[in-house]
C-alpha positions in Angstrom: 8.6 92.7 -9.2 8.4 92.4 -12.9 10.6 89.9 -14.6 13.7 90.7 -16.6 13.0 91.4 -20.2 15.6 90.3 -22.8 16.6 92.9 -25.4 14.9 90.8 -28.0 11.6 90.9 -26.1 11.8 94.6 -25.7 10.8 95.8 -29.1 10.1 99.3 -30.1 6.4 99.0 -29.4 7.1 98.0 -25.8 9.9 100.3 -24.7 9.1 102.0 -21.4 7.0 105.1 -21.0 5.7 105.9 -24.4 6.4 107.2 -27.9 9.2 109.6 -27.2 10.9 107.6 -24.4 14.7 107.6 -24.2 14.6 103.8 -24.8 12.8 104.3 -28.2 15.2 107.0 -29.2 18.3 104.9 -28.4 16.8 101.8 -30.1 16.2 103.9 -33.2 19.8 105.2 -33.0 21.1 101.6 -33.2 22.3 101.5 -29.6 22.6 98.0 -28.2 20.3 97.2 -25.2 22.3 94.7 -23.1 19.8 94.4 -20.3 16.5 96.0 -19.2 14.2 95.4 -16.2 11.3 96.8 -14.4 12.3 97.3 -10.8 8.8 97.7 -9.4 7.1 101.0 -8.5 7.1 101.9 -12.2 10.9 102.3 -12.1 13.1 100.8 -14.8 16.8 100.3 -15.4 18.8 99.5 -18.5 22.4 99.0 -19.6 23.3 100.1 -23.1 26.4 100.0 -25.4 27.1 102.2 -28.4 29.8 102.0 -31.0 29.8 104.7 -33.7 32.2 106.9 -35.5 29.9 109.9 -35.2 26.2 110.1 -34.9 23.6 112.7 -33.7 21.1 111.7 -31.0 18.1 113.9 -30.3 15.8 113.6 -27.2 12.5 115.4 -27.4 10.4 115.6 -24.3 10.5 111.9 -23.4 7.9 112.4 -20.7 9.9 110.5 -18.0 13.0 111.4 -16.1 16.3 109.7 -16.9 19.5 109.4 -14.9 22.5 108.3 -17.0 25.7 107.0 -15.6 28.7 106.2 -17.8 30.3 102.9 -17.0 33.0 103.0 -19.6 34.0 105.2 -22.6 32.1 108.3 -23.7 35.3 110.3 -23.9 34.3 112.0 -27.2 30.6 112.3 -26.7 29.3 115.8 -26.1 26.0 117.7 -25.8 25.7 120.2 -28.7 24.9 123.2 -26.4 28.0 122.4 -24.3 30.8 121.8 -26.9 34.1 120.7 -25.5 32.7 119.0 -22.4 32.9 115.3 -22.8 31.7 112.2 -21.0 33.8 109.8 -18.9 33.3 106.8 -16.6 31.2 107.8 -13.5 30.0 111.0 -15.0 26.3 111.5 -14.7 23.5 113.2 -16.7 20.1 114.2 -15.4 17.5 114.4 -18.1 14.1 115.8 -17.1 11.0 114.5 -18.8 10.2 117.8 -20.5 13.8 118.4 -21.7 15.1 118.5 -25.3 18.7 117.9 -26.2 21.0 117.0 -29.1 24.2 115.0 -28.7 27.2 114.1 -30.8 28.0 110.5 -30.0 31.5 109.3 -31.0 33.4 106.1 -30.3 32.6 103.6 -27.6 30.1 104.1 -24.8 28.9 101.8 -22.1 26.3 103.3 -19.8 23.3 102.6 -17.6 20.0 104.4 -17.3 17.5 104.7 -14.5 14.0 105.7 -15.7 11.4 107.1 -13.4 8.2 109.2 -13.6 8.2 112.9 -12.6 5.6 112.2 -9.8 7.8 109.5 -8.3 10.6 111.9 -8.0 8.7 114.8 -6.6 6.1 113.1 -4.3 9.0 112.3 -1.8 9.5 116.1 -1.5 6.8 116.3 1.1 8.4 113.8 3.4 12.1 114.5 2.7 12.2 118.3 1.9 9.0 119.6 3.4 8.0 121.0 0.0 5.1 120.5 -2.3 5.7 118.2 -5.2 4.2 120.5 -7.8 6.8 123.1 -7.2 9.8 120.8 -8.0 11.4 119.1 -10.9 14.6 117.4 -11.9 17.4 119.7 -13.0 18.7 119.4 -16.5 22.4 118.6 -15.8 25.1 117.3 -18.2 28.2 115.4 -17.0 28.1 116.3 -13.3 29.9 114.3 -10.7 28.6 112.7 -7.5 30.7 109.9 -6.1 27.8 108.4 -4.0 25.3 108.4 -6.8 27.8 107.0 -9.3 28.7 104.2 -6.9 25.0 103.3 -6.5 24.5 103.3 -10.2 27.5 101.0 -10.6 26.1 98.6 -8.0 22.7 98.8 -9.8 24.4 97.9 -13.1 26.2 95.0 -11.5 23.2 93.6 -9.8 21.7 90.2 -11.0 18.3 91.3 -12.3 17.2 87.7 -13.1 17.1 86.9 -9.3 14.2 88.1 -7.1 16.7 89.2 -4.4 18.6 91.2 -7.0 15.5 93.0 -8.1 14.6 93.8 -4.5 18.0 95.2 -3.8 17.9 97.1 -7.1 14.5 98.7 -6.2 16.0 99.8 -2.9 19.1 101.2 -4.6 16.9 103.1 -7.1 14.9 104.7 -4.3 18.1 105.8 -2.6 19.4 107.3 -5.9 16.1 109.3 -6.3 16.4 110.6 -2.7 19.9 111.8 -3.4 18.9 113.3 -6.7 16.0 115.2 -5.0 18.4 116.8 -2.6 21.2 117.6 -5.1 19.4 118.0 -8.4 15.9 119.0 -7.5 15.0 122.5 -8.6 12.0 124.8 -8.5 9.9 124.2 -11.6 10.2 127.3 -13.9 7.1 129.4 -13.7 5.5 127.2 -11.0 2.6 129.1 -9.5 1.4 127.3 -6.4 -2.3 128.3 -6.5 -4.8 126.5 -4.4 -3.9 123.6 -2.2 -3.1 123.6 1.5 -1.1 126.3 3.4 2.4 125.3 4.4 1.4 125.1 8.0 -1.7 122.9 7.3 0.3 120.6 5.1 3.0 120.2 7.8 0.3 119.6 10.5 -1.3 116.9 8.4 2.0 115.3 7.5 3.1 115.2 11.2 -0.3 114.0 12.3 -0.2 111.1 9.9 3.3 110.2 10.9 2.4 110.2 14.6 -0.7 108.1 14.1 0.4 105.8 11.4 -0.1 102.8 13.7 -3.8 103.7 14.2 -6.8 103.8 12.0 -6.8 107.1 10.1 -10.0 108.5 8.6 -10.7 111.4 6.2 -12.9 112.9 9.0 -10.0 112.9 11.5 -7.7 114.5 8.9 -10.4 117.1 8.1 -10.5 118.1 11.8 -6.8 118.5 11.9 -6.9 120.8 8.8 -10.1 122.6 9.9 -11.7 121.9 6.6 -14.6 119.9 5.3 -13.9 116.4 4.2 -14.7 117.4 0.6 -12.3 120.3 0.5 -9.6 118.5 2.4 -9.7 115.6 -0.1 -9.4 118.0 -3.1 -6.7 120.2 -1.6 -4.7 117.3 -0.1 -4.3 115.8 -3.5 -3.1 119.1 -4.9 -0.4 119.6 -2.1 0.7 116.0 -1.5 0.5 114.7 -5.1 -1.9 111.9 -4.3 -5.3 111.5 -2.4 -5.2 110.9 1.4 -5.8 107.2 1.3 -3.0 106.6 -1.2 -0.6 108.9 0.8 -1.3 107.0 4.0 -0.8 103.6 2.3 2.5 104.8 0.8 3.7 106.1 4.2 2.8 102.7 5.9 4.8 100.9 3.3 7.7 103.3 3.6 7.8 102.9 7.3 7.6 99.1 7.0 10.5 99.2 4.5 12.5 101.3 7.0 11.8 99.0 9.9 12.7 95.9 7.8 15.9 97.6 6.8 17.0 99.0 10.2 15.6 96.7 12.8 15.1 93.0 13.8 11.5 93.6 15.0 9.1 90.6 14.4 6.7 91.1 11.6 3.8 91.4 14.0 5.4 94.4 15.7 6.1 96.0 12.4 2.5 95.4 11.3 1.2 97.1 14.4 3.6 100.1 14.1 2.5 100.6 10.5 -1.2 100.3 11.1 -1.9 96.9 9.6 -4.5 94.7 11.3 -2.0 91.8 11.8 1.1 90.2 10.3 -0.8 88.4 7.6 -2.5 91.6 6.5 0.9 93.4 6.5 2.5 90.6 4.5 -0.3 90.6 1.9 0.0 94.4 1.4 3.7 94.3 1.3 3.8 91.5 -1.3 1.3 93.3 -3.5 3.5 96.4 -3.4 7.0 94.8 -3.8 6.4 91.3 -5.1 8.1 89.6 -2.2 7.3 88.7 1.4 8.7 91.0 4.1 11.2 88.4 5.3 12.5 87.9 1.8 12.8 91.7 1.4 14.7 91.9 4.8 17.1 89.1 3.8 17.8 90.8 0.4 18.7 94.0 2.1 20.8 92.3 4.7 22.7 90.6 1.9 23.1 94.0 0.1 24.5 95.5 3.3 27.0 92.8 3.7 28.1 93.1 0.1 28.6 96.9 0.5 30.7 96.4 3.7 32.8 93.7 1.9 
């Protein structure tokens, strides 16, 4: 996990995701960045405050997706193409990376943002929706309401990002938010023509084969046999339909299964390592630490603490 960055350290040259990012736009609009952190997996979160009599803010194709959740205020802020519809605490906005929007900002606003890349949003579509990533995007939605997502955003904003356990819990919360967004705010990309790639039946066959054999060594040759393709053509078409090459997809599925088992079971690390295809517990711990910046037991403890906090 990356360390917390103070607002002073996060200058305009280092705001996340590039020249037209939402962070840059807000910084230039004299919004106050209270907190910012990288959550791992190229996810970022920020808490902002604005106080203004009236100001226009324009977002122009930031290149990354943004989920905004109002924590307080926003009662007189509106999007120009939707006059008369105002913000309020717990109201949400989904801003796709390729969107453009103009806003009239008035009065007090306290809000949090979750920033994520389009590919991080859509690659989970294969596993969670049985759809290809390239056909989906985040809907452009202004001031919609979702009690579950708003509660998760509030918990994310309240988390202690200076503590390693807090970052681990925040990472888990961010992934949960993206899964909920995918189901409720994922839409077909306008004009998406799914040329090339694997057939739906072949993609499903490969996905199911990988899931069933995740605890075993998996080779490109074995996957090519399942798909009835040459290794060369499978590698090229797999990347088109899954959003990443076979080895990267398999590695991601192993980590995802490990996270699920750490979250939902008391299995020893050696058993989890075997179930996820790692050579031994040491190999598993090394890979997991590389991915999440913490040992598996530390991750498990952080999530157990998160669960107890939610129940309380």
